[in-house]
PDBQT receptor file of N, H, CA, C and O in Angstrom, charges set to zero:
ATOM      1  N   MET A   1     -54.458 141.915 140.022  1.00  0.00    +0.000 N 
ATOM      2  CA  MET A   1     -54.739 140.495 139.891  1.00  0.00    +0.000 C 
ATOM      3  C   MET A   1     -54.293 139.808 141.177  1.00  0.00    +0.000 C 
ATOM      4  O   MET A   1     -53.130 139.912 141.569  1.00  0.00    +0.000 OA
ATOM      5  N   SER A   2     -55.216 139.106 141.834  1.00  0.00    +0.000 N 
ATOM      6  H   SER A   2     -56.161 139.022 141.515  1.00  0.00    +0.000 HD
ATOM      7  CA  SER A   2     -54.884 138.500 143.115  1.00  0.00    +0.000 C 
ATOM      8  C   SER A   2     -54.290 137.102 142.989  1.00  0.00    +0.000 C 
ATOM      9  O   SER A   2     -53.641 136.620 143.917  1.00  0.00    +0.000 OA
ATOM     10  N   GLU A   3     -54.502 136.460 141.874  1.00  0.00    +0.000 N 
ATOM     11  H   GLU A   3     -55.029 136.852 141.120  1.00  0.00    +0.000 HD
ATOM     12  CA  GLU A   3     -53.965 135.123 141.643  1.00  0.00    +0.000 C 
ATOM     13  C   GLU A   3     -53.091 135.137 140.391  1.00  0.00    +0.000 C 
ATOM     14  O   GLU A   3     -53.327 135.929 139.478  1.00  0.00    +0.000 OA
ATOM     15  N   PRO A   4     -52.083 134.264 140.345  1.00  0.00    +0.000 N 
ATOM     16  CA  PRO A   4     -51.252 134.188 139.146  1.00  0.00    +0.000 C 
ATOM     17  C   PRO A   4     -52.084 133.811 137.919  1.00  0.00    +0.000 C 
ATOM     18  O   PRO A   4     -53.086 133.106 138.046  1.00  0.00    +0.000 OA
ATOM     19  N   PRO A   5     -51.687 134.265 136.756  1.00  0.00    +0.000 N 
ATOM     20  CA  PRO A   5     -52.424 133.939 135.537  1.00  0.00    +0.000 C 
ATOM     21  C   PRO A   5     -52.210 132.486 135.116  1.00  0.00    +0.000 C 
ATOM     22  O   PRO A   5     -51.268 131.828 135.557  1.00  0.00    +0.000 OA
ATOM     23  N   GLN A   6     -53.092 132.009 134.265  1.00  0.00    +0.000 N 
ATOM     24  H   GLN A   6     -53.857 132.544 133.907  1.00  0.00    +0.000 HD
ATOM     25  CA  GLN A   6     -52.960 130.710 133.611  1.00  0.00    +0.000 C 
ATOM     26  C   GLN A   6     -52.899 129.543 134.599  1.00  0.00    +0.000 C 
ATOM     27  O   GLN A   6     -52.355 128.487 134.276  1.00  0.00    +0.000 OA
ATOM     28  N   GLY A   7     -53.458 129.729 135.808  1.00  0.00    +0.000 N 
ATOM     29  H   GLY A   7     -53.900 130.587 136.071  1.00  0.00    +0.000 HD
ATOM     30  CA  GLY A   7     -53.469 128.659 136.799  1.00  0.00    +0.000 C 
ATOM     31  C   GLY A   7     -52.111 128.322 137.382  1.00  0.00    +0.000 C 
ATOM     32  O   GLY A   7     -51.939 127.264 137.987  1.00  0.00    +0.000 OA
ATOM     33  N   LEU A   8     -51.146 129.212 137.206  1.00  0.00    +0.000 N 
ATOM     34  H   LEU A   8     -51.286 130.072 136.715  1.00  0.00    +0.000 HD
ATOM     35  CA  LEU A   8     -49.801 128.967 137.739  1.00  0.00    +0.000 C 
ATOM     36  C   LEU A   8     -49.809 129.049 139.259  1.00  0.00    +0.000 C 
ATOM     37  O   LEU A   8     -50.632 129.770 139.824  1.00  0.00    +0.000 OA
ATOM     38  N   PRO A   9     -48.916 128.330 139.939  1.00  0.00    +0.000 N 
ATOM     39  CA  PRO A   9     -48.852 128.393 141.402  1.00  0.00    +0.000 C 
ATOM     40  C   PRO A   9     -48.249 129.714 141.873  1.00  0.00    +0.000 C 
ATOM     41  O   PRO A   9     -47.551 130.397 141.123  1.00  0.00    +0.000 OA
ATOM     42  N   ARG A  10     -48.530 130.058 143.123  1.00  0.00    +0.000 N 
ATOM     43  H   ARG A  10     -49.097 129.504 143.732  1.00  0.00    +0.000 HD
ATOM     44  CA  ARG A  10     -48.005 131.311 143.704  1.00  0.00    +0.000 C 
ATOM     45  C   ARG A  10     -46.486 131.241 143.878  1.00  0.00    +0.000 C 
ATOM     46  O   ARG A  10     -45.798 132.252 143.735  1.00  0.00    +0.000 OA
ATOM     47  N   TYR A  11     -45.971 130.071 144.182  1.00  0.00    +0.000 N 
ATOM     48  H   TYR A  11     -46.529 129.250 144.298  1.00  0.00    +0.000 HD
ATOM     49  CA  TYR A  11     -44.531 129.880 144.402  1.00  0.00    +0.000 C 
ATOM     50  C   TYR A  11     -43.996 128.971 143.314  1.00  0.00    +0.000 C 
ATOM     51  O   TYR A  11     -44.570 127.920 143.028  1.00  0.00    +0.000 OA
ATOM     52  N   ARG A  12     -42.903 129.380 142.716  1.00  0.00    +0.000 N 
ATOM     53  H   ARG A  12     -42.437 130.233 142.949  1.00  0.00    +0.000 HD
ATOM     54  CA  ARG A  12     -42.272 128.566 141.673  1.00  0.00    +0.000 C 
ATOM     55  C   ARG A  12     -40.765 128.638 141.839  1.00  0.00    +0.000 C 
ATOM     56  O   ARG A  12     -40.233 129.635 142.327  1.00  0.00    +0.000 OA
ATOM     57  N   VAL A  13     -40.083 127.580 141.431  1.00  0.00    +0.000 N 
ATOM     58  H   VAL A  13     -40.516 126.770 141.034  1.00  0.00    +0.000 HD
ATOM     59  CA  VAL A  13     -38.627 127.572 141.333  1.00  0.00    +0.000 C 
ATOM     60  C   VAL A  13     -38.294 127.257 139.886  1.00  0.00    +0.000 C 
ATOM     61  O   VAL A  13     -38.603 126.178 139.380  1.00  0.00    +0.000 OA
ATOM     62  N   LEU A  14     -37.667 128.204 139.238  1.00  0.00    +0.000 N 
ATOM     63  H   LEU A  14     -37.416 129.081 139.648  1.00  0.00    +0.000 HD
ATOM     64  CA  LEU A  14     -37.235 128.014 137.854  1.00  0.00    +0.000 C 
ATOM     65  C   LEU A  14     -35.807 127.497 137.875  1.00  0.00    +0.000 C 
ATOM     66  O   LEU A  14     -34.967 128.026 138.603  1.00  0.00    +0.000 OA
ATOM     67  N   THR A  15     -35.524 126.470 137.087  1.00  0.00    +0.000 N 
ATOM     68  H   THR A  15     -36.207 126.040 136.496  1.00  0.00    +0.000 HD
ATOM     69  CA  THR A  15     -34.187 125.896 137.039  1.00  0.00    +0.000 C 
ATOM     70  C   THR A  15     -33.789 125.659 135.593  1.00  0.00    +0.000 C 
ATOM     71  O   THR A  15     -34.638 125.524 134.712  1.00  0.00    +0.000 OA
ATOM     72  N   GLY A  16     -32.505 125.613 135.366  1.00  0.00    +0.000 N 
ATOM     73  H   GLY A  16     -31.815 125.723 136.081  1.00  0.00    +0.000 HD
ATOM     74  CA  GLY A  16     -32.001 125.292 134.040  1.00  0.00    +0.000 C 
ATOM     75  C   GLY A  16     -30.588 125.780 133.853  1.00  0.00    +0.000 C 
ATOM     76  O   GLY A  16     -30.024 126.418 134.742  1.00  0.00    +0.000 OA
ATOM     77  N   PRO A  17     -30.007 125.487 132.699  1.00  0.00    +0.000 N 
ATOM     78  CA  PRO A  17     -28.670 125.996 132.391  1.00  0.00    +0.000 C 
ATOM     79  C   PRO A  17     -28.659 127.521 132.423  1.00  0.00    +0.000 C 
ATOM     80  O   PRO A  17     -29.645 128.166 132.066  1.00  0.00    +0.000 OA
ATOM     81  N   ASP A  18     -27.557 128.079 132.846  1.00  0.00    +0.000 N 
ATOM     82  H   ASP A  18     -26.756 127.555 133.136  1.00  0.00    +0.000 HD
ATOM     83  CA  ASP A  18     -27.420 129.533 132.929  1.00  0.00    +0.000 C 
ATOM     84  C   ASP A  18     -27.160 130.071 131.524  1.00  0.00    +0.000 C 
ATOM     85  O   ASP A  18     -26.017 130.284 131.118  1.00  0.00    +0.000 OA
ATOM     86  N   ASP A  19     -28.257 130.283 130.797  1.00  0.00    +0.000 N 
ATOM     87  H   ASP A  19     -29.185 130.110 131.127  1.00  0.00    +0.000 HD
ATOM     88  CA  ASP A  19     -28.149 130.750 129.423  1.00  0.00    +0.000 C 
ATOM     89  C   ASP A  19     -29.256 131.767 129.134  1.00  0.00    +0.000 C 
ATOM     90  O   ASP A  19     -30.041 132.114 130.016  1.00  0.00    +0.000 OA
ATOM     91  N   GLU A  20     -29.302 132.228 127.906  1.00  0.00    +0.000 N 
ATOM     92  H   GLU A  20     -28.664 131.945 127.190  1.00  0.00    +0.000 HD
ATOM     93  CA  GLU A  20     -30.303 133.230 127.529  1.00  0.00    +0.000 C 
ATOM     94  C   GLU A  20     -31.725 132.704 127.733  1.00  0.00    +0.000 C 
ATOM     95  O   GLU A  20     -32.602 133.447 128.173  1.00  0.00    +0.000 OA
ATOM     96  N   ARG A  21     -31.951 131.448 127.419  1.00  0.00    +0.000 N 
ATOM     97  H   ARG A  21     -31.238 130.845 127.061  1.00  0.00    +0.000 HD
ATOM     98  CA  ARG A  21     -33.301 130.873 127.570  1.00  0.00    +0.000 C 
ATOM     99  C   ARG A  21     -33.768 130.949 129.020  1.00  0.00    +0.000 C 
ATOM    100  O   ARG A  21     -34.911 131.323 129.282  1.00  0.00    +0.000 OA
ATOM    101  N   PHE A  22     -32.888 130.595 129.971  1.00  0.00    +0.000 N 
ATOM    102  H   PHE A  22     -31.960 130.290 129.758  1.00  0.00    +0.000 HD
ATOM    103  CA  PHE A  22     -33.250 130.678 131.386  1.00  0.00    +0.000 C 
ATOM    104  C   PHE A  22     -33.548 132.119 131.773  1.00  0.00    +0.000 C 
ATOM    105  O   PHE A  22     -34.541 132.390 132.447  1.00  0.00    +0.000 OA
ATOM    106  N   CYS A  23     -32.697 133.038 131.350  1.00  0.00    +0.000 N 
ATOM    107  H   CYS A  23     -31.890 132.818 130.802  1.00  0.00    +0.000 HD
ATOM    108  CA  CYS A  23     -32.910 134.457 131.675  1.00  0.00    +0.000 C 
ATOM    109  C   CYS A  23     -34.234 134.959 131.110  1.00  0.00    +0.000 C 
ATOM    110  O   CYS A  23     -34.918 135.756 131.751  1.00  0.00    +0.000 OA
ATOM    111  N   ARG A  24     -34.595 134.503 129.926  1.00  0.00    +0.000 N 
ATOM    112  H   ARG A  24     -34.039 133.856 129.405  1.00  0.00    +0.000 HD
ATOM    113  CA  ARG A  24     -35.887 134.893 129.341  1.00  0.00    +0.000 C 
ATOM    114  C   ARG A  24     -37.055 134.315 130.142  1.00  0.00    +0.000 C 
ATOM    115  O   ARG A  24     -38.077 134.981 130.306  1.00  0.00    +0.000 OA
ATOM    116  N   ARG A  25     -36.916 133.088 130.640  1.00  0.00    +0.000 N 
ATOM    117  H   ARG A  25     -36.085 132.547 130.506  1.00  0.00    +0.000 HD
ATOM    118  CA  ARG A  25     -37.980 132.494 131.472  1.00  0.00    +0.000 C 
ATOM    119  C   ARG A  25     -38.195 133.311 132.737  1.00  0.00    +0.000 C 
ATOM    120  O   ARG A  25     -39.334 133.569 133.129  1.00  0.00    +0.000 OA
ATOM    121  N   VAL A  26     -37.101 133.719 133.376  1.00  0.00    +0.000 N 
ATOM    122  H   VAL A  26     -36.176 133.510 133.057  1.00  0.00    +0.000 HD
ATOM    123  CA  VAL A  26     -37.223 134.556 134.577  1.00  0.00    +0.000 C 
ATOM    124  C   VAL A  26     -37.827 135.908 134.201  1.00  0.00    +0.000 C 
ATOM    125  O   VAL A  26     -38.722 136.399 134.888  1.00  0.00    +0.000 OA
ATOM    126  N   SER A  27     -37.348 136.505 133.125  1.00  0.00    +0.000 N 
ATOM    127  H   SER A  27     -36.621 136.106 132.566  1.00  0.00    +0.000 HD
ATOM    128  CA  SER A  27     -37.890 137.799 132.677  1.00  0.00    +0.000 C 
ATOM    129  C   SER A  27     -39.376 137.693 132.359  1.00  0.00    +0.000 C 
ATOM    130  O   SER A  27     -40.142 138.590 132.708  1.00  0.00    +0.000 OA
ATOM    131  N   ASP A  28     -39.795 136.618 131.707  1.00  0.00    +0.000 N 
ATOM    132  H   ASP A  28     -39.173 135.889 131.424  1.00  0.00    +0.000 HD
ATOM    133  CA  ASP A  28     -41.213 136.428 131.393  1.00  0.00    +0.000 C 
ATOM    134  C   ASP A  28     -42.047 136.345 132.673  1.00  0.00    +0.000 C 
ATOM    135  O   ASP A  28     -43.135 136.917 132.746  1.00  0.00    +0.000 OA
ATOM    136  N   ALA A  29     -41.540 135.637 133.674  1.00  0.00    +0.000 N 
ATOM    137  H   ALA A  29     -40.657 135.173 133.615  1.00  0.00    +0.000 HD
ATOM    138  CA  ALA A  29     -42.260 135.530 134.948  1.00  0.00    +0.000 C 
ATOM    139  C   ALA A  29     -42.371 136.904 135.618  1.00  0.00    +0.000 C 
ATOM    140  O   ALA A  29     -43.413 137.245 136.177  1.00  0.00    +0.000 OA
ATOM    141  N   LEU A  30     -41.300 137.682 135.559  1.00  0.00    +0.000 N 
ATOM    142  H   LEU A  30     -40.453 137.405 135.105  1.00  0.00    +0.000 HD
ATOM    143  CA  LEU A  30     -41.348 139.036 136.130  1.00  0.00    +0.000 C 
ATOM    144  C   LEU A  30     -42.358 139.896 135.378  1.00  0.00    +0.000 C 
ATOM    145  O   LEU A  30     -43.079 140.686 135.987  1.00  0.00    +0.000 OA
ATOM    146  N   ASP A  31     -42.411 139.747 134.069  1.00  0.00    +0.000 N 
ATOM    147  H   ASP A  31     -41.825 139.105 133.574  1.00  0.00    +0.000 HD
ATOM    148  CA  ASP A  31     -43.380 140.496 133.263  1.00  0.00    +0.000 C 
ATOM    149  C   ASP A  31     -44.816 140.122 133.623  1.00  0.00    +0.000 C 
ATOM    150  O   ASP A  31     -45.709 140.965 133.538  1.00  0.00    +0.000 OA
ATOM    151  N   LEU A  32     -45.051 138.869 134.025  1.00  0.00    +0.000 N 
ATOM    152  H   LEU A  32     -44.326 138.184 134.094  1.00  0.00    +0.000 HD
ATOM    153  CA  LEU A  32     -46.383 138.440 134.434  1.00  0.00    +0.000 C 
ATOM    154  C   LEU A  32     -46.789 139.035 135.776  1.00  0.00    +0.000 C 
ATOM    155  O   LEU A  32     -47.978 139.138 136.079  1.00  0.00    +0.000 OA
ATOM    156  N   GLY A  33     -45.797 139.431 136.587  1.00  0.00    +0.000 N 
ATOM    157  H   GLY A  33     -44.831 139.348 136.341  1.00  0.00    +0.000 HD
ATOM    158  CA  GLY A  33     -46.088 140.007 137.900  1.00  0.00    +0.000 C 
ATOM    159  C   GLY A  33     -45.434 139.290 139.063  1.00  0.00    +0.000 C 
ATOM    160  O   GLY A  33     -45.573 139.720 140.208  1.00  0.00    +0.000 OA
ATOM    161  N   TYR A  34     -44.710 138.188 138.791  1.00  0.00    +0.000 N 
ATOM    162  H   TYR A  34     -44.597 137.838 137.862  1.00  0.00    +0.000 HD
ATOM    163  CA  TYR A  34     -43.986 137.507 139.860  1.00  0.00    +0.000 C 
ATOM    164  C   TYR A  34     -42.850 138.393 140.369  1.00  0.00    +0.000 C 
ATOM    165  O   TYR A  34     -42.389 139.297 139.673  1.00  0.00    +0.000 OA
ATOM    166  N   GLN A  35     -42.411 138.116 141.594  1.00  0.00    +0.000 N 
ATOM    167  H   GLN A  35     -42.785 137.381 142.160  1.00  0.00    +0.000 HD
ATOM    168  CA  GLN A  35     -41.265 138.815 142.181  1.00  0.00    +0.000 C 
ATOM    169  C   GLN A  35     -40.198 137.788 142.540  1.00  0.00    +0.000 C 
ATOM    170  O   GLN A  35     -40.505 136.657 142.917  1.00  0.00    +0.000 OA
ATOM    171  N   LEU A  36     -38.942 138.202 142.416  1.00  0.00    +0.000 N 
ATOM    172  H   LEU A  36     -38.692 139.121 142.110  1.00  0.00    +0.000 HD
ATOM    173  CA  LEU A  36     -37.847 137.313 142.817  1.00  0.00    +0.000 C 
ATOM    174  C   LEU A  36     -37.928 137.060 144.313  1.00  0.00    +0.000 C 
ATOM    175  O   LEU A  36     -38.304 137.947 145.079  1.00  0.00    +0.000 OA
ATOM    176  N   HIS A  37     -37.578 135.852 144.727  1.00  0.00    +0.000 N 
ATOM    177  H   HIS A  37     -37.273 135.132 144.105  1.00  0.00    +0.000 HD
ATOM    178  CA  HIS A  37     -37.552 135.504 146.144  1.00  0.00    +0.000 C 
ATOM    179  C   HIS A  37     -36.165 134.961 146.462  1.00  0.00    +0.000 C 
ATOM    180  O   HIS A  37     -35.827 133.840 146.084  1.00  0.00    +0.000 OA
ATOM    181  N   GLY A  38     -35.379 135.751 147.148  1.00  0.00    +0.000 N 
ATOM    182  H   GLY A  38     -35.654 136.662 147.455  1.00  0.00    +0.000 HD
ATOM    183  CA  GLY A  38     -34.030 135.334 147.494  1.00  0.00    +0.000 C 
ATOM    184  C   GLY A  38     -33.079 135.428 146.311  1.00  0.00    +0.000 C 
ATOM    185  O   GLY A  38     -33.434 135.887 145.226  1.00  0.00    +0.000 OA
ATOM    186  N   SER A  39     -31.883 134.984 146.560  1.00  0.00    +0.000 N 
ATOM    187  H   SER A  39     -31.595 134.611 147.441  1.00  0.00    +0.000 HD
ATOM    188  CA  SER A  39     -30.832 135.007 145.541  1.00  0.00    +0.000 C 
ATOM    189  C   SER A  39     -30.868 133.730 144.713  1.00  0.00    +0.000 C 
ATOM    190  O   SER A  39     -31.362 132.702 145.178  1.00  0.00    +0.000 OA
ATOM    191  N   PRO A  40     -30.352 133.787 143.500  1.00  0.00    +0.000 N 
ATOM    192  CA  PRO A  40     -30.275 132.558 142.714  1.00  0.00    +0.000 C 
ATOM    193  C   PRO A  40     -29.246 131.605 143.309  1.00  0.00    +0.000 C 
ATOM    194  O   PRO A  40     -28.299 132.028 143.972  1.00  0.00    +0.000 OA
ATOM    195  N   ALA A  41     -29.445 130.320 143.065  1.00  0.00    +0.000 N 
ATOM    196  H   ALA A  41     -30.214 129.976 142.526  1.00  0.00    +0.000 HD
ATOM    197  CA  ALA A  41     -28.481 129.294 143.455  1.00  0.00    +0.000 C 
ATOM    198  C   ALA A  41     -27.833 128.757 142.188  1.00  0.00    +0.000 C 
ATOM    199  O   ALA A  41     -28.498 128.585 141.166  1.00  0.00    +0.000 OA
ATOM    200  N   LEU A  42     -26.540 128.496 142.260  1.00  0.00    +0.000 N 
ATOM    201  H   LEU A  42     -26.001 128.636 143.090  1.00  0.00    +0.000 HD
ATOM    202  CA  LEU A  42     -25.790 128.014 141.102  1.00  0.00    +0.000 C 
ATOM    203  C   LEU A  42     -25.030 126.752 141.468  1.00  0.00    +0.000 C 
ATOM    204  O   LEU A  42     -24.548 126.600 142.591  1.00  0.00    +0.000 OA
ATOM    205  N   THR A  43     -24.931 125.854 140.507  1.00  0.00    +0.000 N 
ATOM    206  H   THR A  43     -25.322 125.977 139.595  1.00  0.00    +0.000 HD
ATOM    207  CA  THR A  43     -24.117 124.660 140.663  1.00  0.00    +0.000 C 
ATOM    208  C   THR A  43     -23.541 124.307 139.297  1.00  0.00    +0.000 C 
ATOM    209  O   THR A  43     -23.964 124.847 138.274  1.00  0.00    +0.000 OA
ATOM    210  N   PHE A  44     -22.591 123.412 139.293  1.00  0.00    +0.000 N 
ATOM    211  H   PHE A  44     -22.248 122.973 140.123  1.00  0.00    +0.000 HD
ATOM    212  CA  PHE A  44     -21.973 122.959 138.047  1.00  0.00    +0.000 C 
ATOM    213  C   PHE A  44     -22.203 121.470 137.939  1.00  0.00    +0.000 C 
ATOM    214  O   PHE A  44     -21.858 120.724 138.855  1.00  0.00    +0.000 OA
ATOM    215  N   ASP A  45     -22.781 121.021 136.833  1.00  0.00    +0.000 N 
ATOM    216  H   ASP A  45     -23.061 121.628 136.089  1.00  0.00    +0.000 HD
ATOM    217  CA  ASP A  45     -23.105 119.603 136.667  1.00  0.00    +0.000 C 
ATOM    218  C   ASP A  45     -22.035 118.821 135.896  1.00  0.00    +0.000 C 
ATOM    219  O   ASP A  45     -22.278 117.688 135.480  1.00  0.00    +0.000 OA
ATOM    220  N   GLY A  46     -20.874 119.410 135.708  1.00  0.00    +0.000 N 
ATOM    221  H   GLY A  46     -20.677 120.330 136.046  1.00  0.00    +0.000 HD
ATOM    222  CA  GLY A  46     -19.813 118.762 134.951  1.00  0.00    +0.000 C 
ATOM    223  C   GLY A  46     -19.758 119.237 133.514  1.00  0.00    +0.000 C 
ATOM    224  O   GLY A  46     -18.726 119.112 132.855  1.00  0.00    +0.000 OA
ATOM    225  N   ASP A  47     -20.857 119.780 133.026  1.00  0.00    +0.000 N 
ATOM    226  H   ASP A  47     -21.695 119.882 133.562  1.00  0.00    +0.000 HD
ATOM    227  CA  ASP A  47     -20.911 120.308 131.668  1.00  0.00    +0.000 C 
ATOM    228  C   ASP A  47     -21.295 121.783 131.621  1.00  0.00    +0.000 C 
ATOM    229  O   ASP A  47     -20.762 122.543 130.812  1.00  0.00    +0.000 OA
ATOM    230  N   ALA A  48     -22.210 122.180 132.480  1.00  0.00    +0.000 N 
ATOM    231  H   ALA A  48     -22.643 121.563 133.137  1.00  0.00    +0.000 HD
ATOM    232  CA  ALA A  48     -22.737 123.543 132.419  1.00  0.00    +0.000 C 
ATOM    233  C   ALA A  48     -23.068 124.046 133.818  1.00  0.00    +0.000 C 
ATOM    234  O   ALA A  48     -23.249 123.262 134.749  1.00  0.00    +0.000 OA
ATOM    235  N   VAL A  49     -23.141 125.352 133.948  1.00  0.00    +0.000 N 
ATOM    236  H   VAL A  49     -22.994 125.989 133.192  1.00  0.00    +0.000 HD
ATOM    237  CA  VAL A  49     -23.620 125.969 135.181  1.00  0.00    +0.000 C 
ATOM    238  C   VAL A  49     -25.140 125.882 135.167  1.00  0.00    +0.000 C 
ATOM    239  O   VAL A  49     -25.785 126.281 134.198  1.00  0.00    +0.000 OA
ATOM    240  N   ILE A  50     -25.711 125.353 136.259  1.00  0.00    +0.000 N 
ATOM    241  H   ILE A  50     -25.187 125.029 137.047  1.00  0.00    +0.000 HD
ATOM    242  CA  ILE A  50     -27.154 125.230 136.412  1.00  0.00    +0.000 C 
ATOM    243  C   ILE A  50     -27.576 126.234 137.473  1.00  0.00    +0.000 C 
ATOM    244  O   ILE A  50     -26.950 126.353 138.526  1.00  0.00    +0.000 OA
ATOM    245  N   VAL A  51     -28.647 126.951 137.175  1.00  0.00    +0.000 N 
ATOM    246  H   VAL A  51     -29.156 126.854 136.319  1.00  0.00    +0.000 HD
ATOM    247  CA  VAL A  51     -29.121 127.995 138.075  1.00  0.00    +0.000 C 
ATOM    248  C   VAL A  51     -30.548 127.697 138.503  1.00  0.00    +0.000 C 
ATOM    249  O   VAL A  51     -31.319 127.091 137.759  1.00  0.00    +0.000 OA
ATOM    250  N   ALA A  52     -30.890 128.129 139.708  1.00  0.00    +0.000 N 
ATOM    251  H   ALA A  52     -30.264 128.621 140.312  1.00  0.00    +0.000 HD
ATOM    252  CA  ALA A  52     -32.251 128.027 140.225  1.00  0.00    +0.000 C 
ATOM    253  C   ALA A  52     -32.630 129.380 140.818  1.00  0.00    +0.000 C 
ATOM    254  O   ALA A  52     -31.834 130.012 141.512  1.00  0.00    +0.000 OA
ATOM    255  N   GLN A  53     -33.856 129.813 140.534  1.00  0.00    +0.000 N 
ATOM    256  H   GLN A  53     -34.502 129.299 139.970  1.00  0.00    +0.000 HD
ATOM    257  CA  GLN A  53     -34.348 131.076 141.081  1.00  0.00    +0.000 C 
ATOM    258  C   GLN A  53     -35.787 130.881 141.543  1.00  0.00    +0.000 C 
ATOM    259  O   GLN A  53     -36.655 130.492 140.762  1.00  0.00    +0.000 OA
ATOM    260  N   ALA A  54     -36.025 131.155 142.812  1.00  0.00    +0.000 N 
ATOM    261  H   ALA A  54     -35.319 131.471 143.447  1.00  0.00    +0.000 HD
ATOM    262  CA  ALA A  54     -37.378 131.103 143.344  1.00  0.00    +0.000 C 
ATOM    263  C   ALA A  54     -38.092 132.409 143.013  1.00  0.00    +0.000 C 
ATOM    264  O   ALA A  54     -37.502 133.488 143.051  1.00  0.00    +0.000 OA
ATOM    265  N   ILE A  55     -39.385 132.281 142.684  1.00  0.00    +0.000 N 
ATOM    266  H   ILE A  55     -39.864 131.404 142.653  1.00  0.00    +0.000 HD
ATOM    267  CA  ILE A  55     -40.216 133.446 142.415  1.00  0.00    +0.000 C 
ATOM    268  C   ILE A  55     -41.534 133.294 143.164  1.00  0.00    +0.000 C 
ATOM    269  O   ILE A  55     -42.021 132.181 143.362  1.00  0.00    +0.000 OA
ATOM    270  N   LEU A  56     -42.105 134.417 143.576  1.00  0.00    +0.000 N 
ATOM    271  H   LEU A  56     -41.709 135.321 143.415  1.00  0.00    +0.000 HD
ATOM    272  CA  LEU A  56     -43.365 134.428 144.312  1.00  0.00    +0.000 C 
ATOM    273  C   LEU A  56     -44.347 135.376 143.660  1.00  0.00    +0.000 C 
ATOM    274  O   LEU A  56     -43.970 136.421 143.128  1.00  0.00    +0.000 OA
ATOM    275  N   TRP A  57     -45.607 134.998 143.708  1.00  0.00    +0.000 N 
ATOM    276  H   TRP A  57     -45.913 134.150 144.140  1.00  0.00    +0.000 HD
ATOM    277  CA  TRP A  57     -46.669 135.912 143.308  1.00  0.00    +0.000 C 
ATOM    278  C   TRP A  57     -46.901 136.837 144.510  1.00  0.00    +0.000 C 
ATOM    279  O   TRP A  57     -47.062 136.353 145.631  1.00  0.00    +0.000 OA
ATOM    280  N   PRO A  58     -46.922 138.160 144.295  1.00  0.00    +0.000 N 
ATOM    281  CA  PRO A  58     -47.040 139.076 145.437  1.00  0.00    +0.000 C 
ATOM    282  C   PRO A  58     -48.379 138.925 146.152  1.00  0.00    +0.000 C 
ATOM    283  O   PRO A  58     -49.416 138.710 145.523  1.00  0.00    +0.000 OA
ATOM    284  N   ALA A  59     -48.337 139.041 147.467  1.00  0.00    +0.000 N 
ATOM    285  H   ALA A  59     -47.495 139.215 147.977  1.00  0.00    +0.000 HD
ATOM    286  CA  ALA A  59     -49.555 139.009 148.277  1.00  0.00    +0.000 C 
ATOM    287  C   ALA A  59     -50.317 140.310 148.063  1.00  0.00    +0.000 C 
ATOM    288  O   ALA A  59     -49.731 141.346 147.750  1.00  0.00    +0.000 OA
ATOM    289  N   ASP A  60     -51.629 140.240 148.238  1.00  0.00    +0.000 N 
ATOM    290  H   ASP A  60     -52.105 139.399 148.493  1.00  0.00    +0.000 HD
ATOM    291  CA  ASP A  60     -52.458 141.442 148.084  1.00  0.00    +0.000 C 
ATOM    292  C   ASP A  60     -52.141 142.476 149.128  1.00  0.00    +0.000 C 
ATOM    293  O   ASP A  60     -52.749 143.547 149.141  1.00  0.00    +0.000 OA
TER     294      ASP A  60
């Protein structure tokens, strides 16, 4: 597949609290064929750890 499914963009940044739901979102993207791009970024918003992970659709 040369383009991401469901009209999704080639580059995405997933963000959210560092919890099971976020991990499942990243896992789902990997299952679709996306690849991780770089290391995750973490911050603390005063209540929870917030994580961001860039993902890329692989080039042909």
